[in-house]
N, C-alpha and C positions, 0 to 999 in steps of 0.2 A: 702210404698212398691213401688219400682220403676218399670218401664215397663218391663224390662228384668226379674226381679225376679218374678213378677206377672205372666208373660207369661210362664216362666219355670214351675211354680207351677201348673197352670191349664192344661198345656199340659201333664205333668207327671200324674196327677190325672185323666185326661179324662174329666174334667169339662169344657174344652174349648167347647165341644159339645157332651154330653153323649147321646143325642137322636140319633146321628149318630151311636154310638157304638151299641145301642139297635137295630137300623134298620139293621145293618150288621148281628148281631146275629139272628134277626128275619128272614132275608133272607136265612141264612144258614139252618134254620129249615123249613120255609114255602115256600121258592122259590121266584123267581123274580116277578112273576105276583101278588101274594098276597102282596108282599112288595111294589109294585108300587101302589096298591090300598090304602095301609097305607100311603104312601107318599102323595097321593091326599087329604087324611083327614088332614095330618099334615100341608099342605100348606094353609089350610083353618082354622084350629083349633089351632094348635101349643100348644097343651096340651096333652101329651101322654096318661094320664089317661083317658080322655074323648075319645080320638081316639080309644083306645082299647075297652072301653065300647061300643062305637058305632059299632065297628067292630063285637062285639059279640051280638049286638042287645039287650044290657042290659039297654040302656037309649034311650029316645026319643030325637029328634033334639032340642026340647025346653029345654032339661036338659043339653045340652053341656056347659062345662066351657071352655071359650076361653083363650088362652095365651095373654099376654100383647100386643104382636105384631099383634094380629088378633081380637082385640075387635070390630072393625067395621064389622067383618064378621057376627056378631050376626044378624044384620039387613038384610044382603043379603045372608045368608048361603044357603038357598034353591036354589036361582037363580045361585049363583056362583058354587055350587055343581053340578047343572045340566050342567053348562058350561064345567066342567072338566070331565064329564062322558065319553065323546068320546075320551079323551086323552089317548094314549097308550104309552108304553115305546118305541115302534118302531118310533113314532113321534119324540121323543127326541133323539133317536140314530142317526137321520139324522144330528144332530148338532155336532157329533163327529169331533173334529179337526177344528171347525168353530170358528171365532172370537166371543167372548161373546156378543158383542154389536149387532151382527146380530141376535143371538138367542133372545136377549132381545126385539128387534124390533118386532119379530114374536110372542113371548110369550105374550107380552103386548096386543096383539089383543084379547086375552081371557079376557072378562070383569071380573074385580076383581083382575087381576094379575098385580100389580104395581112393582115399583123398588125393594121393599123388597122381594116380592114373586119370582121375576125373579132371584135375586141374591141367595136366599135360595135354589131355585130349582137347579141352576147351581152347588151349593155346594153339594147338595144331589146327583145329577147326578154323580159327580166325586167320592165322598167318598163311596157311597153305590152301584152305578150301573156301575162304571168305565167308564163313558162317559165323556171324557175330552175335554174341549174347550180351545181356546187360550185366554190368558190374557196378558195385558201389562199395562204400566202406564196410558194410556188413558182410559183403561177399569176401572181402580181403580178410576180415576178422575170423570168419568161420570156415574158410576154404582149406587151408593147408598150413601146418605149423612152422615150417622152416622160414618163410618170409617174415613171420612174426618174430622168430628168434633173431633174424638179421636186424630187424627194426629195433628190438630191445637192445641188442649188442651195440648198435649205432648210437644209442642213447645211454650207454653205460648202466643198463639195468640187467639183472639176472635173466638168463635166457629161459624164461618160464612164461609161455603164452597165456597162462591163466591170469597173469597180471593184467593183461589188456582186457580179458573177458570180464574181469571184475571191475575194471576202471576204463570204460569206453572213452571218456573224455581225454584221458592220458593217451590212449591209442590214437585218437583223432589228431591230437596235437603233434604226436611224433610222426604220424603219416604226413601231415601237412608240412612239417619241417623237411622231411625226406623229399617231398615233391619240390620244395623250394630249391633244394640243393641240385636237383636234376633239371630244373627249368633253364631253358636256353641251350641245352646240349643239342648238337646238330642231329636232325633226323637223317635216316638213311632210307634207301629203297625198301628196306625190310623192317627197320626198327624205329620206334618212337618212344623216347624216355618218359613221355607224359601219359602213355597208355598204361593202365593199371596192371595188365599182364606183364609188361616190361618191367615195371617197378618191382613186381614180385620176383621176377627172375634176377634182377640186379641185386636185390637184397639177399636172395639165396646164394648167389655167387660171391657176394662180398663177405657173407658169413663164412663160406668155405675158404675164401682167401685169407681172412683174418685168423682162421684156425689152421692155416698152412696145409689145406687139402686141395687148393687150386691156385694157379697163377695164370694171368692173362696169356692167351694163346694155347693153353693146354688142350682145349677141345678141338681147335683147328688142327693142331699138330696130330691129335689122335686120328682125325678124319683123313688127313693127308698121308698117313701111313698106308691107307688103302691103295694108294697109287703104286705101292711096291708089290702089290698082288696082281700079277699079269692075268690071272683068271677073270678079273673084274675090270679089264682094260676099257671096256665100253662105257664104264661109269666114271672113269678118271676125269673126264672133262667137266663133269657135273659137280665135282668137289670144289668148294670155295677156297 
């Protein structure tokens, strides 16, 4: 499956990031403040089932199951959780319209918030809370390594992001070609293939797909398993 076909499929199904669809649905029912508390769990856990069980006080911290992106949180969860307790949505609203790299510089001052957490937070801020920052090619180049690996792979280059950092014109050419491949894909209520945040996610997922670590529908299927847990029945209708 080529990049354009793959991207069109997961945008149409919502599998590009079904967690965001759930959070939008959650916000519509429970409001911004409770959704922001869920976001803080997500950025540390990245497993919606555990996030909801913890929200409902149905599991202890020692019983949390962490997503692949946050395995190292196991060791530092209590400390990092305490670091985020004072964070409010008003802190993040101050970055409306600001260059992402300025936000990243500030957000990384919170211990435990590295490049992945910064980029994921920015994505959630825009999709769920409508707090939009400024992004450009430099943002993409400096933000997070896995989209760069995906872009290199797409162009049959070794997956070494330093290649682009040493040759920016090559990076710009490859990014331009990737955008051309995505042009014309149908937008949905939630996702737009011309948004640079979406391009990043698509490249990450295509990278995982080509390395046999992901297939379309995987993330939706994970979320839908929550419907088998009767303790969380009140959330079942919010799952895409």
